[in-house]
C-alpha positions in Angstrom: 0.0 0.0 0.0 1.4 3.4 -1.0 1.6 6.5 1.0 -1.2 8.0 -1.1 -3.6 5.2 0.0 -3.2 6.3 3.6 -5.6 9.1 2.7 -8.4 6.5 2.5 -9.9 5.8 6.0 -11.6 2.4 5.8 -13.3 2.7 9.2 -14.3 6.4 8.9 -18.0 5.7 8.0 -17.5 7.6 4.8 -17.8 5.6 1.6 -14.5 4.8 0.0 -15.6 5.9 -3.5 -16.5 9.3 -2.0 -13.1 9.7 -0.3 -11.4 8.8 -3.5 -13.6 11.3 -5.5 -12.6 14.0 -3.0 -8.9 13.1 -3.3 -9.1 13.0 -7.1 -10.9 16.4 -7.1 -8.3 17.9 -4.9 -5.6 16.8 -7.3 -7.2 17.8 -10.6 -5.2 21.0 -10.8 -2.0 19.4 -9.5 0.4 16.5 -10.2 -2.4 13.9 -10.4 -3.1 14.8 -14.1 -0.7 15.2 -16.9 -0.1 18.3 -19.1 -3.1 17.5 -21.2 -5.4 17.2 -18.2 -5.6 13.4 -18.4 -6.1 11.3 -15.3 -4.1 8.1 -14.7 -5.8 4.9 -15.8 -8.2 3.2 -13.5 -5.7 0.5 -12.6 -3.1 3.0 -11.6 -5.6 5.0 -9.5 -6.7 1.7 -7.8 -3.1 0.9 -6.9 -2.5 4.5 -5.8 -5.4 4.4 -3.3 -5.2 0.7 -2.4 -8.7 -0.1 -3.7 -10.3 -2.1 -6.5 -11.1 -0.7 -9.9 -14.8 -0.8 -9.3 -14.4 1.7 -6.4 -12.3 4.0 -8.6 -14.9 3.7 -11.4 -17.6 4.8 -9.0 -15.6 7.8 -7.9 -14.9 8.9 -11.5 -18.6 8.5 -12.3 -19.5 10.8 -9.5 -17.0 13.4 -10.7 -18.3 13.1 -14.3 -21.8 13.7 -12.9 -20.6 16.9 -11.3 -19.0 18.0 -14.6 -15.5 18.0 -13.1 -14.2 15.3 -15.5 -15.2 13.8 -18.8 -14.4 10.3 -20.1 -13.6 9.6 -23.8 -13.8 6.0 -25.0 -10.4 4.8 -26.0 -8.6 8.0 -24.8 -9.2 8.1 -21.1 -10.6 10.5 -18.5 -9.8 14.3 -18.7 -10.4 17.3 -16.5 -13.0 19.6 -17.8 -11.1 22.9 -17.5 -14.0 25.3 -17.1 -13.2 28.5 -15.2 -15.2 29.1 -12.0 -18.0 31.6 -12.5 -18.1 34.8 -10.5 -21.6 35.8 -9.3 -21.8 39.4 -8.4 -23.9 40.6 -5.5 -24.6 44.3 -5.5 -27.4 46.9 -5.1 -29.4 45.4 -8.0 -28.6 41.7 -8.0 -30.2 39.7 -10.8 -29.3 36.2 -11.8 -28.7 36.7 -15.5 -26.8 40.0 -15.0 -24.7 38.5 -12.2 -23.2 36.0 -14.7 -23.2 38.4 -17.6 -20.2 37.8 -20.0 -19.4 34.4 -18.4 -22.1 32.2 -20.0 -23.9 32.5 -23.3 -27.2 31.1 -22.0 -28.4 32.0 -18.5 -31.8 31.4 -17.0 -33.9 29.7 -14.3 -36.5 27.0 -14.1 -39.2 26.4 -11.6 -38.7 23.3 -9.5 -41.6 23.6 -7.1 -43.9 26.1 -5.5 -46.5 26.3 -2.7 -48.6 28.5 -0.5 -47.7 28.3 3.2 -47.9 30.2 6.5 -44.8 32.4 7.2 -42.5 31.2 9.9 -41.1 33.7 12.4 -37.9 34.1 10.3 -39.7 34.6 7.0 -42.2 37.0 8.6 -39.4 39.1 10.1 -37.6 39.2 6.7 -40.7 40.2 4.8 -42.1 42.5 7.5 -45.4 40.6 7.8 -47.2 38.8 10.6 -46.0 35.3 11.6 -48.4 32.9 10.0 -49.4 35.2 7.2 -49.7 33.4 3.8 -46.6 33.4 1.6 -45.7 32.0 -1.8 -42.7 29.8 -1.9 -40.7 29.3 -5.1 -38.0 26.6 -5.6 -35.9 27.4 -8.7 -32.8 26.2 -10.4 -30.3 28.6 -12.0 -28.5 27.4 -15.1 -25.5 28.7 -17.0 -24.9 27.1 -20.4 -27.0 24.2 -19.3 -25.0 23.5 -16.1 -26.9 24.0 -12.8 -25.1 26.6 -10.7 -27.6 27.6 -8.0 -30.7 26.4 -6.3 -32.9 29.0 -4.7 -35.8 29.1 -2.3 -37.7 32.4 -2.3 -40.7 33.6 -0.3 -43.1 36.4 -1.3 -46.0 38.0 0.6 -49.1 36.2 -0.9 -51.2 39.3 -0.3 -49.1 41.3 -2.8 -47.7 38.5 -5.1 -50.3 35.7 -5.0 -49.8 35.0 -8.8 -46.0 35.1 -8.8 -45.6 31.3 -9.2 -47.6 31.1 -12.4 -45.9 34.2 -13.9 -42.4 32.9 -12.9 -43.2 29.5 -14.5 -43.8 31.3 -17.8 -41.2 34.1 -17.7 -38.5 32.1 -15.8 -37.4 35.4 -14.1 -38.2 36.9 -10.7 -37.5 40.3 -12.1 -40.1 40.0 -14.9 -42.6 38.3 -12.6 -42.3 41.2 -10.1 -42.6 43.7 -12.9 -45.9 42.2 -14.0 -47.1 42.5 -10.4 -46.3 46.2 -10.2 -42.7 46.2 -8.8 -40.7 47.6 -11.8 -37.5 48.0 -9.8 -36.0 46.7 -6.6 -32.7 46.7 -4.7 -30.8 44.4 -2.4 -31.6 45.3 1.3 -29.1 42.9 2.8 -27.1 39.7 2.2 -25.5 37.1 4.5 -23.2 34.4 3.1 -22.0 31.2 4.6 -20.6 27.9 3.5 -22.2 24.5 4.4 -22.5 20.9 3.2 -25.2 20.6 0.6 -28.5 18.8 1.4 -29.7 15.8 -0.5 -31.8 18.1 -2.7 -28.9 20.4 -3.3 -26.7 17.5 -4.4 -29.5 16.1 -6.6 -30.4 19.4 -8.4 -26.8 20.8 -8.6 -25.3 17.4 -9.6 -22.9 17.3 -6.7 -21.3 14.4 -4.8 -22.1 13.7 -1.1 -20.0 16.0 1.1 -19.9 18.8 -1.5 -19.9 22.4 -0.2 -22.4 25.0 -1.2 -22.2 28.7 -0.7 -25.5 29.9 0.8 -26.6 33.5 0.2 -29.5 34.6 2.5 -31.0 37.9 1.2 -33.9 40.3 1.2 -34.8 42.5 -1.8 -36.9 45.6 -1.3 -38.9 47.9 -3.6 -38.0 51.5 -4.1 -40.2 52.4 -1.1 -38.2 50.1 1.1 -40.9 47.4 1.5 -39.4 43.9 1.4 -40.6 42.0 -1.7 -38.5 38.8 -1.6 -36.7 36.8 1.0 -34.4 34.1 -0.4 -31.9 31.4 0.3 -29.7 30.7 -2.7 -27.3 27.7 -2.7 -24.4 27.9 -5.2 -22.1 25.0 -6.1 -18.8 26.2 -4.5 -16.6 24.4 -7.0 -18.4 26.2 -9.9 -19.1 29.7 -8.5 -17.5 32.3 -6.4 -19.5 35.1 -4.9 -18.3 38.7 -5.3 -20.0 41.3 -3.1 -19.8 44.7 -4.8 -19.9 48.0 -2.9 -23.2 49.8 -2.6 
């Protein structure tokens, strides 16, 4: 067993393929790959980590699902050298504009929606009474077909009861709010933290277990200062960095 295989902890409770995927991911920009970005063959990786080829194959499959590597029959597995996107958060934060110039196609799709009573946190953010009805939108942000963010947004149902239907057609919160009378809005505040992705985050963002997401908690307000949207947006940390611009 080589020194590299010492990285794999067999009694840690973490699946071995996942540990290997993490180790390979960490070495994608270093000496693990050659000058052309090609990974060593499965047999060499199996020997390196002291596991069988089936375990290595599962790790590579997970990395391919994330979009980190791509396998070519007869040629091997190569790193997908795509630069990390920079999502800008400023006074007027919009998904498409935040990625402008970095992806040819940018947009969002509706995953789920519902009407529910506001929790204390949601009510405080939207400046409404606890238990008041709100509309919840679950959406997926895409850049050139790759999922980069998963957002949950809440809106006061008294003002924006039709927003789910409008968003499903327009695929834009900005356009949906405009149709409901809010032609402009600004970012009131943003808080950012890093955490492990939930099962839904991993599924929708095509991430492997243990992946880190950047969570931006935010409130947008209309030009009279009334909150219009409270949101939690999860970004794939290995695809997106968040840049907070000055007011």
